[in-house]
TIBATI-931897 format. One line per 2 residues: their letters; for each residue x, y, z of N, C-alpha, C. Coordinates in steps of 0.001 Angstrom, whole numbers, plus 500000, padded with zeros to 6 digits. Example, Ala and Ser with C-alpha at 12.3 -4.5 7.8 and 13.67 -1.06 7.14 Angstrom:
! TIBATI-931897
AS	513190:494310:507800:512300:495500:507800:513200:496700:507800; 512850:497750:507080:513670:498940:507140:512900:500030:507870
//
This chain:
! TIBATI-931897
XX	145971:370008:509228:146258:371173:508331:144987:371476:507423; 144232:372608:507453:143378:372657:506407:143926:373524:505102
XX	143255:373647:504033:143517:373825:502762:143943:375342:502602; 143083:376275:503597:143565:377643:503499:145046:377601:504026
XX	145244:376981:505250:146663:376929:505963:147665:376382:505186; 147554:375644:504242:148666:375020:503720:148867:376110:502573
XX	147833:376656:501950:148276:377577:500966:148716:378597:501530; 148476:378861:502738:149271:380314:503470:150737:380073:503310
XX	150939:378514:503986:152225:378462:504205:152971:378423:502886; 152588:377778:501988:153328:377764:500605:153441:379013:500462
XX	152525:379989:500464:152963:381243:499739:153794:382038:500525; 153859:382151:501865:154762:382640:502892:155869:382037:502416
XX	156377:381062:502363:157668:380189:501812:157958:380934:500682; 157101:381044:499685:157617:381528:498226:157977:382810:498178
XX	157027:383747:499168:157333:385120:498791:158197:385684:500031; 158769:384906:501038:159483:385070:502123:158610:386161:503309
XX	157478:385844:503337:156883:386693:504055:156414:385592:505422; 155890:385957:506419:155290:385280:507623:153856:385055:507403
XX	153616:383751:507319:152477:382923:507368:151371:383560:508143; 151687:384369:509382:150635:384967:510035:150021:386333:509735
XX	150864:387016:508339:150569:388202:507863:149381:387663:506733; 149280:386454:506402:148163:386004:505227:147078:385862:505505
XX	146151:386249:505234:144580:385936:505769:143748:385798:504394; 142434:385356:504555:141626:385054:503386:141517:386378:502591
XX	141492:387591:503096:141584:388649:502159:142750:389435:501607; 143692:388629:501837:145324:389064:501392:144789:388886:500056
XX	145421:389795:499108:145754:389931:497668:147052:389596:497272; 146905:388793:495971:148197:388306:495316:149209:389812:495069
XX	148445:390687:494558:149263:391892:494764:149925:392085:495595; 149122:392576:497127:149677:393029:498064:150960:392052:498378
XX	151162:390893:498145:151936:389994:498225:153272:390100:497349; 153315:391049:496555:154198:390899:495281:154276:389767:494151
XX	153227:389264:494170:153326:387759:493453:152885:388412:491851; 153972:387646:491262:153834:387994:489893:153424:386650:488868
XX	153433:386620:487713:152975:385493:486772:153868:384336:486921; 155258:384682:487078:156323:383768:487171:155996:382735:488770
XX	155721:383846:489931:155171:383239:491040:154205:382332:490998; 153344:382875:490241:151778:382053:490288:152159:380483:489875
XX	153093:380522:488721:153237:379305:487800:154035:378293:488702; 154962:379084:489547:155831:378203:490469:154838:377600:491775
XX	154383:378633:492088:153113:378145:493376:151954:377085:492938; 151648:377505:491637:150386:376449:491278:151002:374854:491322
XX	152273:374829:490689:152635:373378:490854:152976:372965:492179; 153270:373725:492972:153433:373383:494420:152183:373015:495087
XX	151107:373837:494911:149891:373605:495178:149371:371838:494691; 149682:371677:493545:149246:370819:493050:149983:369606:493468
XX	151204:369486:493987:151975:368664:494402:151522:368178:495661; 151611:369506:496674:151381:369163:497836:149893:368908:498468
XX	149086:369316:497462:147450:369175:498023:146713:368259:496801; 147650:367515:495943:146957:366638:495147:145973:366881:494380
XX	145707:368144:493624:144978:368773:492843:145388:369211:491383; 144655:369355:490447:145063:369658:489321:144471:371108:489051
XX	145115:372211:488793:144919:373594:488854:145194:373983:487106; 144226:374857:486569:144268:375203:485492:145146:376535:485379
XX	146093:376890:484642:146654:378440:484775:145775:379550:484317; 144847:378946:483754:143886:380169:483281:142640:380502:484483
XX	142755:379664:485522:141922:380298:486722:142664:381202:487460; 141826:382538:487676:142679:383578:488392:141725:383835:489446
XX	142627:384325:490527:142090:384428:491908:142594:385738:492519; 141944:386589:493147:142282:388000:493473:142977:387995:494950
XX	142585:386881:495774:142549:386901:497023:143361:385424:497179; 143639:385193:498525:144251:383890:498899:142983:383009:499440
XX	141800:383752:500000:140788:382929:500239:140052:382512:499020; 140042:383360:497882:139160:382690:496747:139890:381491:496257
XX	141228:381362:496400:141991:380515:495670:141763:378942:496581; 141627:379183:497907:141369:377974:498974:140269:377775:498576
XX	138849:378523:498618:137631:377814:498432:137774:377041:496906; 138504:377684:496061:138806:376919:494746:139134:375591:494687
XX	140294:375531:495764:141028:374184:496042:140287:373060:496645; 139500:373954:497620:138692:372863:498525:137663:372221:497562
XX	136978:372844:496645:136178:372293:495897:136618:371388:494861; 137749:371078:494683:138681:370143:493905:138894:368955:494670
X	139271:368965:495905:139560:367986:496803:138690:367246:497409
//
């Protein structure tokens, strides 16, 4: 499983959507993600992907987040 697929899976699980509905251009706003959701998902990304993310890092789309995490792995 690649980084984008894992991120999409975590997000879909967290927000209760279908992973197939999440693509690289999907925004967090479209998914209804708020700041608390971000904190919870960042902890899960760190755990499942073995990366450390700063909460100051801001991303508009799922694809932008995936590219950032790929650069850390």
